[in-house]
PDB file of N, CA, C, O and CB in Angstrom:
ATOM      1  N   UNK A   1       0.839  -1.174   0.000  1.00  0.00           N
ATOM      2  CA  UNK A   1       0.000   0.000   0.000  1.00  0.00           C
ATOM      3  C   UNK A   1       0.890   1.245   0.000  1.00  0.00           C
ATOM      4  O   UNK A   1       1.972   1.266   0.587  1.00  0.00           O
ATOM      5  CB  UNK A   1      -0.958  -0.006   1.218  1.00  0.00           C
ATOM      6  N   UNK A   2       0.398   2.268  -0.674  1.00  0.00           N
ATOM      7  CA  UNK A   2       1.150   3.515  -0.779  1.00  0.00           C
ATOM      8  C   UNK A   2       1.140   4.269   0.549  1.00  0.00           C
ATOM      9  O   UNK A   2       0.252   4.088   1.383  1.00  0.00           O
ATOM     10  CB  UNK A   2       0.571   4.397  -1.894  1.00  0.00           C
ATOM     11  N   UNK A   3       2.128   5.101   0.716  1.00  0.00           N
ATOM     12  CA  UNK A   3       2.193   5.939   1.915  1.00  0.00           C
ATOM     13  C   UNK A   3       1.201   7.089   1.780  1.00  0.00           C
ATOM     14  O   UNK A   3       0.840   7.497   0.676  1.00  0.00           O
ATOM     15  CB  UNK A   3       3.637   6.482   2.141  1.00  0.00           C
ATOM     16  N   UNK A   4       0.775   7.596   2.924  1.00  0.00           N
ATOM     17  CA  UNK A   4      -0.209   8.681   2.935  1.00  0.00           C
ATOM     18  C   UNK A   4       0.340   9.926   2.233  1.00  0.00           C
ATOM     19  O   UNK A   4      -0.404  10.629   1.549  1.00  0.00           O
ATOM     20  CB  UNK A   4      -0.614   9.023   4.381  1.00  0.00           C
ATOM     21  N   UNK A   5       1.622  10.199   2.397  1.00  0.00           N
ATOM     22  CA  UNK A   5       2.226  11.372   1.765  1.00  0.00           C
ATOM     23  C   UNK A   5       2.225  11.293   0.246  1.00  0.00           C
ATOM     24  O   UNK A   5       1.988  12.292  -0.433  1.00  0.00           O
ATOM     25  CB  UNK A   5       3.637  11.546   2.256  1.00  0.00           C
ATOM     26  N   UNK A   6       2.490  10.108  -0.286  1.00  0.00           N
ATOM     27  CA  UNK A   6       2.471   9.921  -1.733  1.00  0.00           C
ATOM     28  C   UNK A   6       1.065  10.136  -2.277  1.00  0.00           C
ATOM     29  O   UNK A   6       0.883  10.785  -3.308  1.00  0.00           O
ATOM     30  CB  UNK A   6       2.981   8.519  -2.104  1.00  0.00           C
ATOM     31  N   UNK A   7       0.073   9.590  -1.582  1.00  0.00           N
ATOM     32  CA  UNK A   7      -1.302   9.738  -2.022  1.00  0.00           C
ATOM     33  C   UNK A   7      -1.747  11.193  -1.929  1.00  0.00           C
ATOM     34  O   UNK A   7      -2.482  11.680  -2.789  1.00  0.00           O
ATOM     35  CB  UNK A   7      -2.224   8.847  -1.194  1.00  0.00           C
ATOM     36  N   UNK A   8      -1.302  11.882  -0.888  1.00  0.00           N
ATOM     37  CA  UNK A   8      -1.674  13.287  -0.717  1.00  0.00           C
ATOM     38  C   UNK A   8      -1.140  14.122  -1.872  1.00  0.00           C
ATOM     39  O   UNK A   8      -1.831  15.020  -2.354  1.00  0.00           O
ATOM     40  CB  UNK A   8      -1.146  13.830   0.622  1.00  0.00           C
ATOM     41  N   UNK A   9       0.067  13.843  -2.318  1.00  0.00           N
ATOM     42  CA  UNK A   9       0.620  14.607  -3.433  1.00  0.00           C
ATOM     43  C   UNK A   9      -0.165  14.331  -4.715  1.00  0.00           C
ATOM     44  O   UNK A   9      -0.375  15.244  -5.514  1.00  0.00           O
ATOM     45  CB  UNK A   9       2.110  14.267  -3.633  1.00  0.00           C
ATOM     46  N   UNK A  10      -0.598  13.093  -4.924  1.00  0.00           N
ATOM     47  CA  UNK A  10      -1.423  12.773  -6.092  1.00  0.00           C
ATOM     48  C   UNK A  10      -2.766  13.491  -6.021  1.00  0.00           C
ATOM     49  O   UNK A  10      -3.270  13.976  -7.033  1.00  0.00           O
ATOM     50  CB  UNK A  10      -1.640  11.255  -6.199  1.00  0.00           C
ATOM     51  N   UNK A  11      -3.342  13.558  -4.826  1.00  0.00           N
ATOM     52  CA  UNK A  11      -4.609  14.256  -4.629  1.00  0.00           C
ATOM     53  C   UNK A  11      -4.435  15.727  -4.970  1.00  0.00           C
ATOM     54  O   UNK A  11      -5.272  16.304  -5.664  1.00  0.00           O
ATOM     55  CB  UNK A  11      -5.115  14.090  -3.178  1.00  0.00           C
ATOM     56  N   UNK A  12      -3.357  16.341  -4.491  1.00  0.00           N
ATOM     57  CA  UNK A  12      -3.111  17.758  -4.755  1.00  0.00           C
ATOM     58  C   UNK A  12      -2.946  18.041  -6.246  1.00  0.00           C
ATOM     59  O   UNK A  12      -3.475  19.026  -6.763  1.00  0.00           O
ATOM     60  CB  UNK A  12      -1.873  18.221  -4.004  1.00  0.00           C
ATOM     61  N   UNK A  13      -2.211  17.171  -6.928  1.00  0.00           N
ATOM     62  CA  UNK A  13      -1.996  17.342  -8.368  1.00  0.00           C
ATOM     63  C   UNK A  13      -3.320  17.234  -9.111  1.00  0.00           C
ATOM     64  O   UNK A  13      -3.600  18.031 -10.007  1.00  0.00           O
ATOM     65  CB  UNK A  13      -0.993  16.294  -8.904  1.00  0.00           C
ATOM     66  N   UNK A  14      -4.124  16.263  -8.746  1.00  0.00           N
ATOM     67  CA  UNK A  14      -5.401  16.060  -9.426  1.00  0.00           C
ATOM     68  C   UNK A  14      -6.368  17.216  -9.153  1.00  0.00           C
ATOM     69  O   UNK A  14      -7.097  17.636 -10.051  1.00  0.00           O
ATOM     70  CB  UNK A  14      -6.030  14.735  -8.986  1.00  0.00           C
ATOM     71  N   UNK A  15      -6.378  17.732  -7.918  1.00  0.00           N
ATOM     72  CA  UNK A  15      -7.221  18.891  -7.599  1.00  0.00           C
ATOM     73  C   UNK A  15      -6.826  20.084  -8.464  1.00  0.00           C
ATOM     74  O   UNK A  15      -7.685  20.787  -8.996  1.00  0.00           O
ATOM     75  CB  UNK A  15      -7.107  19.255  -6.098  1.00  0.00           C
ATOM     76  N   UNK A  16      -5.519  20.306  -8.598  1.00  0.00           N
ATOM     77  CA  UNK A  16      -5.029  21.426  -9.403  1.00  0.00           C
ATOM     78  C   UNK A  16      -5.436  21.246 -10.862  1.00  0.00           C
ATOM     79  O   UNK A  16      -5.819  22.208 -11.529  1.00  0.00           O
ATOM     80  CB  UNK A  16      -3.496  21.551  -9.287  1.00  0.00           C
ATOM     81  N   UNK A  17      -5.353  20.019 -11.350  1.00  0.00           N
ATOM     82  CA  UNK A  17      -5.723  19.739 -12.735  1.00  0.00           C
ATOM     83  C   UNK A  17      -7.207  20.015 -12.959  1.00  0.00           C
ATOM     84  O   UNK A  17      -7.589  20.567 -13.991  1.00  0.00           O
ATOM     85  CB  UNK A  17      -5.391  18.281 -13.098  1.00  0.00           C
ATOM     86  N   UNK A  18      -8.040  19.635 -11.999  1.00  0.00           N
ATOM     87  CA  UNK A  18      -9.477  19.872 -12.116  1.00  0.00           C
ATOM     88  C   UNK A  18      -9.758  21.373 -12.112  1.00  0.00           C
ATOM     89  O   UNK A  18     -10.610  21.847 -12.864  1.00  0.00           O
ATOM     90  CB  UNK A  18     -10.246  19.173 -10.966  1.00  0.00           C
ATOM     91  N   UNK A  19      -9.046  22.121 -11.271  1.00  0.00           N
ATOM     92  CA  UNK A  19      -9.238  23.573 -11.205  1.00  0.00           C
ATOM     93  C   UNK A  19      -8.853  24.248 -12.515  1.00  0.00           C
ATOM     94  O   UNK A  19      -9.550  25.147 -12.985  1.00  0.00           O
ATOM     95  CB  UNK A  19      -8.420  24.165 -10.058  1.00  0.00           C
ATOM     96  N   UNK A  20      -7.747  23.812 -13.100  1.00  0.00           N
ATOM     97  CA  UNK A  20      -7.251  24.500 -14.294  1.00  0.00           C
ATOM     98  C   UNK A  20      -7.946  24.026 -15.570  1.00  0.00           C
ATOM     99  O   UNK A  20      -8.281  24.841 -16.430  1.00  0.00           O
ATOM    100  CB  UNK A  20      -5.751  24.295 -14.423  1.00  0.00           C
ATOM    101  N   UNK A  21      -8.161  22.737 -15.699  1.00  0.00           N
ATOM    102  CA  UNK A  21      -8.682  22.205 -16.961  1.00  0.00           C
ATOM    103  C   UNK A  21     -10.110  21.678 -16.859  1.00  0.00           C
ATOM    104  O   UNK A  21     -10.650  21.161 -17.837  1.00  0.00           O
ATOM    105  CB  UNK A  21      -7.787  21.107 -17.449  1.00  0.00           C
ATOM    106  N   UNK A  22     -10.719  21.804 -15.693  1.00  0.00           N
ATOM    107  CA  UNK A  22     -12.026  21.198 -15.471  1.00  0.00           C
ATOM    108  C   UNK A  22     -13.101  21.612 -16.443  1.00  0.00           C
ATOM    109  O   UNK A  22     -13.857  20.772 -16.929  1.00  0.00           O
ATOM    110  CB  UNK A  22     -12.477  21.509 -14.123  1.00  0.00           C
ATOM    111  N   UNK A  23     -13.181  22.910 -16.738  1.00  0.00           N
ATOM    112  CA  UNK A  23     -14.257  23.387 -17.605  1.00  0.00           C
ATOM    113  C   UNK A  23     -14.057  22.980 -19.061  1.00  0.00           C
ATOM    114  O   UNK A  23     -15.029  22.870 -19.808  1.00  0.00           O
ATOM    115  CB  UNK A  23     -14.366  24.891 -17.510  1.00  0.00           C
ATOM    116  N   UNK A  24     -12.816  22.756 -19.473  1.00  0.00           N
ATOM    117  CA  UNK A  24     -12.559  22.396 -20.863  1.00  0.00           C
ATOM    118  C   UNK A  24     -12.616  20.884 -21.104  1.00  0.00           C
ATOM    119  O   UNK A  24     -12.559  20.435 -22.249  1.00  0.00           O
ATOM    120  CB  UNK A  24     -11.207  22.927 -21.284  1.00  0.00           C
ATOM    121  N   UNK A  25     -12.727  20.105 -20.034  1.00  0.00           N
ATOM    122  CA  UNK A  25     -12.807  18.653 -20.192  1.00  0.00           C
ATOM    123  C   UNK A  25     -14.206  18.242 -20.658  1.00  0.00           C
ATOM    124  O   UNK A  25     -15.192  18.933 -20.401  1.00  0.00           O
ATOM    125  CB  UNK A  25     -12.452  17.942 -18.865  1.00  0.00           C
ATOM    126  N   UNK A  26     -14.263  17.129 -21.332  1.00  0.00           N
ATOM    127  CA  UNK A  26     -15.570  16.586 -21.715  1.00  0.00           C
ATOM    128  C   UNK A  26     -16.276  16.105 -20.448  1.00  0.00           C
ATOM    129  O   UNK A  26     -15.615  15.815 -19.451  1.00  0.00           O
ATOM    130  CB  UNK A  26     -15.423  15.415 -22.759  1.00  0.00           C
ATOM    131  N   UNK A  27     -17.588  16.017 -20.470  1.00  0.00           N
ATOM    132  CA  UNK A  27     -18.306  15.545 -19.270  1.00  0.00           C
ATOM    133  C   UNK A  27     -17.842  14.160 -18.810  1.00  0.00           C
ATOM    134  O   UNK A  27     -17.767  13.893 -17.611  1.00  0.00           O
ATOM    135  CB  UNK A  27     -19.806  15.510 -19.544  1.00  0.00           C
ATOM    136  N   UNK A  28     -17.538  13.299 -19.751  1.00  0.00           N
ATOM    137  CA  UNK A  28     -17.055  11.961 -19.395  1.00  0.00           C
ATOM    138  C   UNK A  28     -15.726  12.058 -18.660  1.00  0.00           C
ATOM    139  O   UNK A  28     -15.531  11.407 -17.634  1.00  0.00           O
ATOM    140  CB  UNK A  28     -16.906  11.079 -20.653  1.00  0.00           C
ATOM    141  N   UNK A  29     -14.818  12.868 -19.181  1.00  0.00           N
ATOM    142  CA  UNK A  29     -13.501  13.030 -18.560  1.00  0.00           C
ATOM    143  C   UNK A  29     -13.617  13.693 -17.184  1.00  0.00           C
ATOM    144  O   UNK A  29     -12.880  13.348 -16.261  1.00  0.00           O
ATOM    145  CB  UNK A  29     -12.581  13.861 -19.471  1.00  0.00           C
ATOM    146  N   UNK A  30     -14.546  14.649 -17.053  1.00  0.00           N
ATOM    147  CA  UNK A  30     -14.776  15.281 -15.757  1.00  0.00           C
ATOM    148  C   UNK A  30     -15.228  14.254 -14.733  1.00  0.00           C
ATOM    149  O   UNK A  30     -14.743  14.238 -13.602  1.00  0.00           O
ATOM    150  CB  UNK A  30     -15.815  16.400 -15.879  1.00  0.00           C
ATOM    151  N   UNK A  31     -16.162  13.395 -15.133  1.00  0.00           N
ATOM    152  CA  UNK A  31     -16.653  12.339 -14.229  1.00  0.00           C
ATOM    153  C   UNK A  31     -15.533  11.401 -13.825  1.00  0.00           C
ATOM    154  O   UNK A  31     -15.392  11.047 -12.654  1.00  0.00           O
ATOM    155  CB  UNK A  31     -17.783  11.542 -14.890  1.00  0.00           C
ATOM    156  N   UNK A  32     -14.741  11.002 -14.807  1.00  0.00           N
ATOM    157  CA  UNK A  32     -13.628  10.091 -14.521  1.00  0.00           C
ATOM    158  C   UNK A  32     -12.625  10.727 -13.564  1.00  0.00           C
ATOM    159  O   UNK A  32     -12.122  10.070 -12.653  1.00  0.00           O
ATOM    160  CB  UNK A  32     -12.924   9.683 -15.821  1.00  0.00           C
ATOM    161  N   UNK A  33     -12.345  11.986 -13.772  1.00  0.00           N
ATOM    162  CA  UNK A  33     -11.370  12.682 -12.935  1.00  0.00           C
ATOM    163  C   UNK A  33     -11.890  12.849 -11.515  1.00  0.00           C
ATOM    164  O   UNK A  33     -11.155  12.627 -10.553  1.00  0.00           O
ATOM    165  CB  UNK A  33     -11.027  14.047 -13.532  1.00  0.00           C
ATOM    166  N   UNK A  34     -13.164  13.243 -11.377  1.00  0.00           N
ATOM    167  CA  UNK A  34     -13.748  13.376 -10.038  1.00  0.00           C
ATOM    168  C   UNK A  34     -13.776  12.042  -9.311  1.00  0.00           C
ATOM    169  O   UNK A  34     -13.525  11.969  -8.108  1.00  0.00           O
ATOM    170  CB  UNK A  34     -15.163  13.947 -10.126  1.00  0.00           C
ATOM    171  N   UNK A  35     -14.085  10.982 -10.062  1.00  0.00           N
ATOM    172  CA  UNK A  35     -14.113   9.643  -9.466  1.00  0.00           C
ATOM    173  C   UNK A  35     -12.723   9.246  -8.976  1.00  0.00           C
ATOM    174  O   UNK A  35     -12.575   8.701  -7.883  1.00  0.00           O
ATOM    175  CB  UNK A  35     -14.635   8.607 -10.484  1.00  0.00           C
ATOM    176  N   UNK A  36     -11.714   9.523  -9.788  1.00  0.00           N
ATOM    177  CA  UNK A  36     -10.333   9.202  -9.407  1.00  0.00           C
ATOM    178  C   UNK A  36      -9.916  10.007  -8.177  1.00  0.00           C
ATOM    179  O   UNK A  36      -9.240   9.489  -7.288  1.00  0.00           O
ATOM    180  CB  UNK A  36      -9.365   9.482 -10.581  1.00  0.00           C
ATOM    181  N   UNK A  37     -10.326  11.279  -8.132  1.00  0.00           N
ATOM    182  CA  UNK A  37     -10.011  12.124  -6.988  1.00  0.00           C
ATOM    183  C   UNK A  37     -10.637  11.546  -5.720  1.00  0.00           C
ATOM    184  O   UNK A  37      -9.974  11.461  -4.686  1.00  0.00           O
ATOM    185  CB  UNK A  37     -10.504  13.568  -7.226  1.00  0.00           C
ATOM    186  N   UNK A  38     -11.896  11.152  -5.789  1.00  0.00           N
ATOM    187  CA  UNK A  38     -12.569  10.584  -4.618  1.00  0.00           C
ATOM    188  C   UNK A  38     -11.881   9.303  -4.151  1.00  0.00           C
ATOM    189  O   UNK A  38     -11.716   9.077  -2.952  1.00  0.00           O
ATOM    190  CB  UNK A  38     -14.041  10.300  -4.935  1.00  0.00           C
ATOM    191  N   UNK A  39     -11.486   8.478  -5.101  1.00  0.00           N
ATOM    192  CA  UNK A  39     -10.796   7.227  -4.744  1.00  0.00           C
ATOM    193  C   UNK A  39      -9.457   7.507  -4.073  1.00  0.00           C
ATOM    194  O   UNK A  39      -9.110   6.870  -3.078  1.00  0.00           O
ATOM    195  CB  UNK A  39     -10.582   6.356  -5.994  1.00  0.00           C
ATOM    196  N   UNK A  40      -8.710   8.454  -4.617  1.00  0.00           N
ATOM    197  CA  UNK A  40      -7.414   8.803  -4.027  1.00  0.00           C
ATOM    198  C   UNK A  40      -7.589   9.399  -2.635  1.00  0.00           C
ATOM    199  O   UNK A  40      -6.805   9.106  -1.733  1.00  0.00           O
ATOM    200  CB  UNK A  40      -6.662   9.789  -4.930  1.00  0.00           C
ATOM    201  N   UNK A  41      -8.613  10.235  -2.453  1.00  0.00           N
ATOM    202  CA  UNK A  41      -8.855  10.823  -1.138  1.00  0.00           C
ATOM    203  C   UNK A  41      -9.206   9.739  -0.121  1.00  0.00           C
ATOM    204  O   UNK A  41      -8.731   9.772   1.014  1.00  0.00           O
ATOM    205  CB  UNK A  41      -9.981  11.869  -1.213  1.00  0.00           C
ATOM    206  N   UNK A  42     -10.033   8.785  -0.525  1.00  0.00           N
ATOM    207  CA  UNK A  42     -10.396   7.693   0.371  1.00  0.00           C
ATOM    208  C   UNK A  42      -9.171   6.849   0.712  1.00  0.00           C
ATOM    209  O   UNK A  42      -8.982   6.459   1.864  1.00  0.00           O
ATOM    210  CB  UNK A  42     -11.488   6.817  -0.263  1.00  0.00           C
ATOM    211  N   UNK A  43      -8.341   6.568  -0.292  1.00  0.00           N
ATOM    212  CA  UNK A  43      -7.123   5.793  -0.056  1.00  0.00           C
ATOM    213  C   UNK A  43      -6.172   6.547   0.873  1.00  0.00           C
ATOM    214  O   UNK A  43      -5.516   5.939   1.719  1.00  0.00           O
ATOM    215  CB  UNK A  43      -6.421   5.474  -1.389  1.00  0.00           C
ATOM    216  N   UNK A  44      -6.098   7.871   0.718  1.00  0.00           N
ATOM    217  CA  UNK A  44      -5.235   8.682   1.585  1.00  0.00           C
ATOM    218  C   UNK A  44      -5.713   8.615   3.029  1.00  0.00           C
ATOM    219  O   UNK A  44      -4.908   8.436   3.942  1.00  0.00           O
ATOM    220  CB  UNK A  44      -5.203  10.147   1.105  1.00  0.00           C
ATOM    221  N   UNK A  45      -7.015   8.758   3.239  1.00  0.00           N
ATOM    222  CA  UNK A  45      -7.549   8.689   4.606  1.00  0.00           C
ATOM    223  C   UNK A  45      -7.271   7.328   5.227  1.00  0.00           C
ATOM    224  O   UNK A  45      -6.894   7.241   6.395  1.00  0.00           O
ATOM    225  CB  UNK A  45      -9.061   8.970   4.613  1.00  0.00           C
ATOM    226  N   UNK A  46      -7.454   6.274   4.454  1.00  0.00           N
ATOM    227  CA  UNK A  46      -7.213   4.920   4.946  1.00  0.00           C
ATOM    228  C   UNK A  46      -5.740   4.728   5.296  1.00  0.00           C
ATOM    229  O   UNK A  46      -5.415   4.195   6.357  1.00  0.00           O
ATOM    230  CB  UNK A  46      -7.650   3.881   3.901  1.00  0.00           C
ATOM    231  N   UNK A  47      -4.856   5.160   4.409  1.00  0.00           N
ATOM    232  CA  UNK A  47      -3.417   5.000   4.643  1.00  0.00           C
ATOM    233  C   UNK A  47      -2.972   5.803   5.862  1.00  0.00           C
ATOM    234  O   UNK A  47      -2.155   5.332   6.652  1.00  0.00           O
ATOM    235  CB  UNK A  47      -2.616   5.436   3.401  1.00  0.00           C
ATOM    236  N   UNK A  48      -3.505   7.006   6.015  1.00  0.00           N
ATOM    237  CA  UNK A  48      -3.131   7.834   7.168  1.00  0.00           C
ATOM    238  C   UNK A  48      -3.593   7.182   8.470  1.00  0.00           C
ATOM    239  O   UNK A  48      -2.871   7.191   9.467  1.00  0.00           O
ATOM    240  CB  UNK A  48      -3.737   9.251   7.038  1.00  0.00           C
ATOM    241  N   UNK A  49      -4.800   6.616   8.452  1.00  0.00           N
ATOM    242  CA  UNK A  49      -5.317   5.949   9.649  1.00  0.00           C
ATOM    243  C   UNK A  49      -4.481   4.710   9.982  1.00  0.00           C
ATOM    244  O   UNK A  49      -4.180   4.455  11.148  1.00  0.00           O
ATOM    245  CB  UNK A  49      -6.797   5.555   9.450  1.00  0.00           C
ATOM    246  N   UNK A  50      -4.110   3.948   8.963  1.00  0.00           N
ATOM    247  CA  UNK A  50      -3.292   2.752   9.190  1.00  0.00           C
ATOM    248  C   UNK A  50      -1.909   3.113   9.720  1.00  0.00           C
ATOM    249  O   UNK A  50      -1.382   2.439  10.605  1.00  0.00           O
ATOM    250  CB  UNK A  50      -3.158   1.947   7.897  1.00  0.00           C
ATOM    251  N   UNK A  51      -1.323   4.176   9.178  1.00  0.00           N
ATOM    252  CA  UNK A  51      -0.007   4.606   9.649  1.00  0.00           C
ATOM    253  C   UNK A  51      -0.081   5.098  11.088  1.00  0.00           C
ATOM    254  O   UNK A  51       0.815   4.832  11.890  1.00  0.00           O
ATOM    255  CB  UNK A  51       0.554   5.708   8.743  1.00  0.00           C
ATOM    256  N   UNK A  52      -1.144   5.811  11.409  1.00  0.00           N
ATOM    257  CA  UNK A  52      -1.306   6.300  12.780  1.00  0.00           C
ATOM    258  C   UNK A  52      -1.493   5.135  13.743  1.00  0.00           C
ATOM    259  O   UNK A  52      -0.936   5.133  14.841  1.00  0.00           O
ATOM    260  CB  UNK A  52      -2.502   7.265  12.875  1.00  0.00           C
ATOM    261  N   UNK A  53      -2.272   4.154  13.331  1.00  0.00           N
ATOM    262  CA  UNK A  53      -2.495   2.985  14.175  1.00  0.00           C
ATOM    263  C   UNK A  53      -1.203   2.202  14.364  1.00  0.00           C
ATOM    264  O   UNK A  53      -0.919   1.728  15.464  1.00  0.00           O
ATOM    265  CB  UNK A  53      -3.575   2.084  13.570  1.00  0.00           C
ATOM    266  N   UNK A  54      -0.417   2.064  13.293  1.00  0.00           N
ATOM    267  CA  UNK A  54       0.852   1.344  13.387  1.00  0.00           C
ATOM    268  C   UNK A  54       1.836   2.084  14.291  1.00  0.00           C
ATOM    269  O   UNK A  54       2.561   1.463  15.067  1.00  0.00           O
ATOM    270  CB  UNK A  54       1.461   1.150  11.993  1.00  0.00           C
ATOM    271  N   UNK A  55       1.856   3.401  14.189  1.00  0.00           N
ATOM    272  CA  UNK A  55       2.751   4.192  15.034  1.00  0.00           C
ATOM    273  C   UNK A  55       2.334   4.098  16.495  1.00  0.00           C
ATOM    274  O   UNK A  55       3.179   4.045  17.389  1.00  0.00           O
ATOM    275  CB  UNK A  55       2.764   5.658  14.580  1.00  0.00           C
ATOM    276  N   UNK A  56       1.045   4.079  16.728  1.00  0.00           N
ATOM    277  CA  UNK A  56       0.531   3.983  18.093  1.00  0.00           C
ATOM    278  C   UNK A  56       0.907   2.642  18.726  1.00  0.00           C
ATOM    279  O   UNK A  56       1.254   2.570  19.905  1.00  0.00           O
ATOM    280  CB  UNK A  56      -0.995   4.164  18.103  1.00  0.00           C
ATOM    281  N   UNK A  57       0.831   1.588  17.918  1.00  0.00           N
ATOM    282  CA  UNK A  57       1.194   0.256  18.428  1.00  0.00           C
ATOM    283  C   UNK A  57       2.697   0.111  18.593  1.00  0.00           C
ATOM    284  O   UNK A  57       3.157  -0.547  19.527  1.00  0.00           O
ATOM    285  CB  UNK A  57       0.673  -0.834  17.493  1.00  0.00           C
ATOM    286  N   UNK A  58       3.456   0.707  17.714  1.00  0.00           N
ATOM    287  CA  UNK A  58       4.916   0.580  17.756  1.00  0.00           C
ATOM    288  C   UNK A  58       5.501   1.373  18.924  1.00  0.00           C
ATOM    289  O   UNK A  58       6.531   0.990  19.478  1.00  0.00           O
ATOM    290  CB  UNK A  58       5.535   1.057  16.430  1.00  0.00           C
ATOM    291  N   UNK A  59       4.862   2.454  19.293  1.00  0.00           N
ATOM    292  CA  UNK A  59       5.391   3.299  20.356  1.00  0.00           C
ATOM    293  C   UNK A  59       5.445   2.564  21.703  1.00  0.00           C
ATOM    294  O   UNK A  59       6.503   2.570  22.333  1.00  0.00           O
ATOM    295  CB  UNK A  59       4.543   4.558  20.484  1.00  0.00           C
ATOM    296  N   UNK A  60       4.358   1.929  22.180  1.00  0.00           N
ATOM    297  CA  UNK A  60       4.456   1.196  23.449  1.00  0.00           C
ATOM    298  C   UNK A  60       5.404  -0.009  23.361  1.00  0.00           C
ATOM    299  O   UNK A  60       6.075  -0.339  24.338  1.00  0.00           O
ATOM    300  CB  UNK A  60       3.071   0.726  23.882  1.00  0.00           C
ATOM    301  N   UNK A  61       5.458  -0.654  22.214  1.00  0.00           N
ATOM    302  CA  UNK A  61       6.350  -1.793  22.048  1.00  0.00           C
ATOM    303  C   UNK A  61       7.811  -1.336  22.122  1.00  0.00           C
ATOM    304  O   UNK A  61       8.653  -2.020  22.704  1.00  0.00           O
ATOM    305  CB  UNK A  61       6.072  -2.507  20.707  1.00  0.00           C
ATOM    306  N   UNK A  62       8.098  -0.194  21.538  1.00  0.00           N
ATOM    307  CA  UNK A  62       9.464   0.328  21.564  1.00  0.00           C
ATOM    308  C   UNK A  62       9.858   0.743  22.983  1.00  0.00           C
ATOM    309  O   UNK A  62      10.997   0.537  23.401  1.00  0.00           O
ATOM    310  CB  UNK A  62       9.601   1.522  20.602  1.00  0.00           C
ATOM    311  N   UNK A  63       8.927   1.320  23.705  1.00  0.00           N
ATOM    312  CA  UNK A  63       9.204   1.715  25.088  1.00  0.00           C
ATOM    313  C   UNK A  63       9.421   0.484  25.959  1.00  0.00           C
ATOM    314  O   UNK A  63      10.301   0.473  26.820  1.00  0.00           O
ATOM    315  CB  UNK A  63       8.052   2.569  25.651  1.00  0.00           C
ATOM    316  N   UNK A  64       8.625  -0.541  25.733  1.00  0.00           N
ATOM    317  CA  UNK A  64       8.770  -1.765  26.510  1.00  0.00           C
ATOM    318  C   UNK A  64      10.069  -2.491  26.198  1.00  0.00           C
ATOM    319  O   UNK A  64      10.701  -3.051  27.093  1.00  0.00           O
ATOM    320  CB  UNK A  64       7.599  -2.683  26.254  1.00  0.00           C
ATOM    321  N   UNK A  65      10.466  -2.482  24.944  1.00  0.00           N
ATOM    322  CA  UNK A  65      11.711  -3.131  24.535  1.00  0.00           C
ATOM    323  C   UNK A  65      12.916  -2.371  25.086  1.00  0.00           C
ATOM    324  O   UNK A  65      13.928  -2.975  25.441  1.00  0.00           O
ATOM    325  CB  UNK A  65      11.795  -3.223  22.998  1.00  0.00           C
ATOM    326  N   UNK A  66      12.806  -1.080  25.155  1.00  0.00           N
ATOM    327  CA  UNK A  66      13.920  -0.284  25.664  1.00  0.00           C
ATOM    328  C   UNK A  66      14.049  -0.454  27.185  1.00  0.00           C
ATOM    329  O   UNK A  66      15.150  -0.354  27.726  1.00  0.00           O
ATOM    330  CB  UNK A  66      13.727   1.210  25.301  1.00  0.00           C
ATOM    331  N   UNK A  67      12.968  -0.702  27.851  1.00  0.00           N
ATOM    332  CA  UNK A  67      12.995  -0.842  29.312  1.00  0.00           C
ATOM    333  C   UNK A  67      13.551  -2.190  29.745  1.00  0.00           C
ATOM    334  O   UNK A  67      14.215  -2.275  30.778  1.00  0.00           O
ATOM    335  CB  UNK A  67      11.596  -0.660  29.883  1.00  0.00           C
ATOM    336  N   UNK A  68      13.301  -3.228  28.989  1.00  0.00           N
ATOM    337  CA  UNK A  68      13.747  -4.568  29.380  1.00  0.00           C
ATOM    338  C   UNK A  68      15.264  -4.734  29.404  1.00  0.00           C
ATOM    339  O   UNK A  68      15.784  -5.259  30.389  1.00  0.00           O
ATOM    340  CB  UNK A  68      13.161  -5.579  28.449  1.00  0.00           C
ATOM    341  N   UNK A  69      16.008  -4.314  28.368  1.00  0.00           N
ATOM    342  CA  UNK A  69      17.461  -4.482  28.425  1.00  0.00           C
ATOM    343  C   UNK A  69      18.115  -3.681  29.561  1.00  0.00           C
ATOM    344  O   UNK A  69      19.198  -4.042  30.021  1.00  0.00           O
ATOM    345  CB  UNK A  69      18.070  -4.069  27.101  1.00  0.00           C
ATOM    346  N   UNK A  70      17.482  -2.623  30.007  1.00  0.00           N
ATOM    347  CA  UNK A  70      18.044  -1.811  31.075  1.00  0.00           C
ATOM    348  C   UNK A  70      17.991  -2.545  32.421  1.00  0.00           C
ATOM    349  O   UNK A  70      18.770  -2.241  33.324  1.00  0.00           O
ATOM    350  CB  UNK A  70      17.299  -0.479  31.170  1.00  0.00           C
ATOM    351  N   UNK A  71      17.097  -3.485  32.551  1.00  0.00           N
ATOM    352  CA  UNK A  71      16.962  -4.187  33.839  1.00  0.00           C
ATOM    353  C   UNK A  71      18.033  -5.160  34.038  1.00  0.00           C
ATOM    354  O   UNK A  71      18.070  -5.836  35.067  1.00  0.00           O
ATOM    355  CB  UNK A  71      15.657  -4.879  33.947  1.00  0.00           C
TER     356      UNK A  71
END
């Protein structure tokens, strides 16, 4: 799975493209682009949540691992 930062940059690029070329696109292309944007945004939210959850789990494990060798 892609990182949240990579997906965010794709979302930003696509938003900019819609802003600049949106009115000149055919209706079909506009629909396709909006659909792709929604999918990328959903993937970004999912990736960010997964990364946050992984960091949350890794933090207590790292603290516990660091405490054991000290004993």
